[in-house]
Structure formats: structure tokens, C-alpha cells
PASEBA-1860 file (N, C-alpha, C; in nm, 3 decimals):
! residues 103
1> MNLTMRRM> 1.791/2.707/-1.166/1.669/2.745/-1.250/1.581/2.593/-1.266 ~ 1.469/2.631/-1.226/1.351/2.467/-1.242/1.301/2.489/-1.378 ~ 1.253/2.396/-1.424/1.172/2.388/-1.555/1.069/2.478/-1.550 ~ 0.979/2.494/-1.483/0.869/2.621/-1.501/0.982/2.731/-1.553 ~ 1.049/2.789/-1.463/1.105/2.908/-1.534/1.184/2.873/-1.646 ~ 1.255/2.778/-1.720/1.292/2.772/-1.824/1.178/2.775/-1.933 ~ 1.076/2.723/-1.916/0.966/2.732/-1.992/0.961/2.856/-2.003 ~ 0.887/2.948/-1.910/0.856/3.074/-1.927/0.964/3.181/-1.991
9> IASGVFAC> 1.108/3.162/-1.970/1.174/3.207/-2.053/1.182/3.217/-2.187 ~ 1.142/3.045/-2.229/1.154/3.026/-2.345/1.044/3.076/-2.426 ~ 0.943/3.079/-2.325/0.797/3.121/-2.418/0.808/3.247/-2.462 ~ 0.862/3.339/-2.374/0.910/3.470/-2.372/1.027/3.502/-2.492 ~ 1.140/3.422/-2.516/1.203/3.457/-2.631/1.122/3.422/-2.751 ~ 1.024/3.357/-2.785/0.985/3.302/-2.863/0.863/3.364/-2.903 ~ 0.779/3.433/-2.801/0.712/3.548/-2.848/0.775/3.647/-2.900 ~ 0.895/3.702/-2.807/0.918/3.853/-2.888/0.980/3.788/-2.997
17> AALNAAGY> 1.045/3.644/-3.057/1.087/3.651/-3.189/0.968/3.632/-3.301 ~ 0.861/3.605/-3.230/0.753/3.595/-3.306/0.725/3.744/-3.384 ~ 0.700/3.852/-3.247/0.653/3.976/-3.275/0.731/4.055/-3.371 ~ 0.872/3.993/-3.375/1.000/4.054/-3.461/0.971/4.017/-3.586 ~ 0.908/3.886/-3.604/0.941/3.834/-3.752/0.803/3.873/-3.782 ~ 0.702/3.940/-3.719/0.572/3.983/-3.776/0.605/4.134/-3.815 ~ 0.718/4.224/-3.812/0.749/4.384/-3.815/0.684/4.445/-3.700 ~ 0.659/4.440/-3.580/0.663/4.495/-3.502/0.736/4.564/-3.430
25> SSASSPDA> 0.868/4.466/-3.419/0.953/4.540/-3.337/1.014/4.632/-3.495 ~ 0.998/4.655/-3.576/1.098/4.713/-3.673/0.983/4.858/-3.694 ~ 0.887/4.888/-3.637/0.788/4.980/-3.654/0.882/5.104/-3.648 ~ 0.763/5.252/-3.774/0.857/5.360/-3.716/0.835/5.417/-3.575 ~ 0.970/5.507/-3.529/0.923/5.568/-3.417/0.862/5.682/-3.419 ~ 0.811/5.768/-3.311/0.742/5.853/-3.280/0.777/5.970/-3.379 ~ 0.918/6.018/-3.360/1.015/6.112/-3.466/0.993/6.093/-3.611 ~ 0.941/5.926/-3.695/0.945/5.965/-3.779/0.832/5.993/-3.816
33> WQALYDTT> 0.751/5.956/-3.753/0.577/5.990/-3.805/0.580/6.151/-3.790 ~ 0.621/6.170/-3.729/0.572/6.349/-3.658/0.649/6.423/-3.772 ~ 0.799/6.362/-3.846/0.838/6.394/-3.975/0.792/6.369/-4.054 ~ 0.679/6.269/-4.112/0.600/6.222/-4.214/0.514/6.358/-4.246 ~ 0.426/6.373/-4.103/0.295/6.461/-4.075/0.354/6.587/-4.141 ~ 0.453/6.631/-4.059/0.549/6.819/-4.136/0.581/6.785/-4.240 ~ 0.613/6.689/-4.310/0.627/6.700/-4.457/0.506/6.687/-4.502 ~ 0.404/6.620/-4.508/0.328/6.639/-4.557/0.190/6.747/-4.543
41> AQACLKQS> 0.204/6.799/-4.432/0.105/6.865/-4.421/0.161/7.042/-4.432 ~ 0.320/7.020/-4.469/0.362/7.143/-4.566/0.346/7.156/-4.709 ~ 0.358/7.026/-4.740/0.318/7.016/-4.893/0.157/7.045/-4.907 ~ 0.082/6.992/-4.847/-0.047/7.084/-4.840/-0.117/7.195/-4.836 ~ -0.053/7.243/-4.726/-0.075/7.385/-4.753/-0.003/7.507/-4.843 ~ 0.108/7.414/-4.919/0.163/7.478/-5.051/0.072/7.484/-5.159 ~ 0.002/7.307/-5.190/-0.085/7.306/-5.285/-0.207/7.351/-5.259 ~ -0.251/7.397/-5.120/-0.394/7.441/-5.084/-0.435/7.579/-5.211
49> GLKKAKVI> -0.319/7.673/-5.245/-0.306/7.792/-5.289/-0.362/7.899/-5.203 ~ -0.416/7.881/-5.056/-0.468/7.947/-4.972/-0.362/8.066/-4.871 ~ -0.415/8.195/-4.910/-0.333/8.300/-4.804/-0.312/8.208/-4.668 ~ -0.215/8.282/-4.593/-0.260/8.231/-4.466/-0.315/8.087/-4.411 ~ -0.275/8.006/-4.508/-0.372/7.871/-4.465/-0.261/7.799/-4.349 ~ -0.335/7.731/-4.255/-0.298/7.658/-4.153/-0.422/7.577/-4.155 ~ -0.333/7.435/-4.144/-0.431/7.341/-4.053/-0.520/7.333/-3.962 ~ -0.639/7.287/-4.003/-0.739/7.282/-3.898/-0.791/7.178/-3.836
57> EGPVLFSN> -0.789/7.066/-3.896/-0.802/6.948/-3.871/-0.660/6.848/-3.917 ~ -0.651/6.731/-3.856/-0.600/6.611/-3.912/-0.465/6.604/-3.803 ~ -0.389/6.552/-3.840/-0.371/6.436/-3.976/-0.434/6.319/-3.945 ~ -0.517/6.270/-4.027/-0.611/6.171/-4.043/-0.488/6.050/-4.110 ~ -0.500/5.951/-4.043/-0.398/5.861/-4.103/-0.500/5.737/-4.192 ~ -0.474/5.697/-4.337/-0.511/5.623/-4.384/-0.409/5.512/-4.419 ~ -0.432/5.415/-4.495/-0.328/5.284/-4.527/-0.204/5.345/-4.603 ~ -0.255/5.468/-4.700/-0.151/5.503/-4.751/-0.157/5.616/-4.821
65> TILYKIKG> -0.252/5.708/-4.739/-0.249/5.853/-4.757/-0.310/5.911/-4.619 ~ -0.295/6.078/-4.634/-0.311/6.167/-4.513/-0.393/6.255/-4.515 ~ -0.478/6.291/-4.458/-0.596/6.399/-4.500/-0.569/6.490/-4.368 ~ -0.615/6.595/-4.465/-0.572/6.694/-4.368/-0.684/6.810/-4.421 ~ -0.727/6.918/-4.320/-0.811/7.008/-4.349/-0.757/7.125/-4.279 ~ -0.747/7.211/-4.390/-0.680/7.365/-4.427/-0.791/7.472/-4.387 ~ -0.748/7.574/-4.364/-0.781/7.701/-4.367/-0.784/7.779/-4.375 ~ -0.764/7.877/-4.493/-0.706/8.042/-4.489/-0.775/8.079/-4.587
73> VWPQAHMK> -0.756/8.223/-4.665/-0.810/8.294/-4.724/-0.793/8.313/-4.886 ~ -0.900/8.285/-5.006/-0.901/8.274/-5.103/-0.800/8.408/-5.150 ~ -0.694/8.368/-5.252/-0.634/8.455/-5.292/-0.680/8.541/-5.423 ~ -0.785/8.480/-5.445/-0.825/8.548/-5.594/-0.896/8.699/-5.568 ~ -0.899/8.800/-5.599/-0.928/8.950/-5.575/-1.138/8.954/-5.601 ~ -1.184/8.829/-5.682/-1.332/8.834/-5.708/-1.385/8.767/-5.535 ~ -1.292/8.712/-5.478/-1.396/8.638/-5.357/-1.336/8.723/-5.230 ~ -1.259/8.875/-5.233/-1.247/9.020/-5.160/-1.241/8.927/-5.033
81> GKTGRVYC> -1.130/8.879/-5.012/-1.087/8.804/-4.891/-1.162/8.669/-4.800 ~ -1.217/8.653/-4.906/-1.316/8.560/-4.737/-1.255/8.439/-4.780 ~ -1.236/8.366/-4.577/-1.222/8.255/-4.567/-1.258/8.094/-4.658 ~ -1.143/8.037/-4.726/-1.145/7.916/-4.758/-1.123/7.819/-4.658 ~ -1.182/7.660/-4.718/-1.177/7.552/-4.664/-1.123/7.482/-4.760 ~ -1.013/7.402/-4.713/-1.043/7.294/-4.833/-0.977/7.172/-4.763 ~ -0.987/7.017/-4.835/-0.923/6.920/-4.805/-0.805/6.868/-4.851 ~ -0.694/6.771/-4.788/-0.620/6.726/-4.888/-0.564/6.648/-4.821
89> LHPYPNGQ> -0.587/6.567/-4.971/-0.532/6.406/-4.947/-0.414/6.399/-5.001 ~ -0.324/6.335/-4.918/-0.166/6.321/-4.958/-0.110/6.187/-4.924 ~ -0.109/6.123/-5.050/-0.033/5.998/-5.102/0.094/6.008/-4.981 ~ 0.183/5.841/-4.921/0.235/5.873/-4.866/0.346/5.773/-4.921 ~ 0.457/5.741/-4.913/0.559/5.824/-4.844/0.604/5.970/-4.968 ~ 0.555/5.913/-5.070/0.595/6.031/-5.208/0.407/5.999/-5.261 ~ 0.438/6.131/-5.325/0.288/6.143/-5.387/0.269/6.305/-5.409 ~ 0.197/6.306/-5.463/0.146/6.491/-5.457/0.028/6.470/-5.441
97> PEIVDAP> -0.006/6.584/-5.318/-0.132/6.618/-5.264/-0.207/6.682/-5.365 ~ -0.321/6.599/-5.333/-0.465/6.651/-5.411/-0.572/6.739/-5.312 ~ -0.599/6.868/-5.347/-0.724/6.954/-5.297/-0.866/6.974/-5.342 ~ -0.943/6.978/-5.262/-1.051/6.953/-5.297/-1.154/7.035/-5.179 ~ -1.225/7.135/-5.247/-1.317/7.226/-5.176/-1.405/7.147/-5.040 ~ -1.385/7.249/-4.906/-1.456/7.191/-4.797/-1.561/7.267/-4.743 ~ -1.695/7.190/-4.715/-1.757/7.292/-4.660/-1.754/7.368/-4.546
END
């Protein structure tokens, strides 16, 4: 093995070590992210209070919060079955969802 080849291998090893030290190799798997999205979406749907609630937009990921837009039917009798939309902000990994009306 010549000197150039050794330098290339050494550079690759150091680059991998630097990435590992920066935390890139320990990122969450796609399955872990999907589990987080599923859990937070279900919590938001429940917290929305809407009947037949479903996520219509999202997830939108912020540094420590996930945003969903939810659509469903208002459960109150005086709303006479009108469709409603709400936004849900869910802090993760733990936290209570916060619901606000959406246009």
C-alpha cells in the first residue's frame, strides 16, 4: 500500500470519527421518527375534541415541538355538525398538546 492510499484511508477514518463525535451516526432511525409522529398525532387527535378527527397537514417539526392541522366535526350541539379545524402544537418527546382554532 502506497503513502497516498494510506493517507486516504486515514482521512476517511478521521472523518468518520469526527462525524461520530458530532452525533451524526447516532441519529434516530426513520422508524423511531415515525413512532414519534404516530404518538404525537394520536395525542393531538384526542386533545382536539373534534369528532371524526383526522390530521390534514403535518407533521411540521420544530426544534422541540411538532405541529399538526386537524379537521373534524365540532361536538357541541349548537354547532349543528359544522366542520372545524384546529392546530395542535405538541412538545416532544414529552408534553401536553396545545390546541388552538385554525381558519
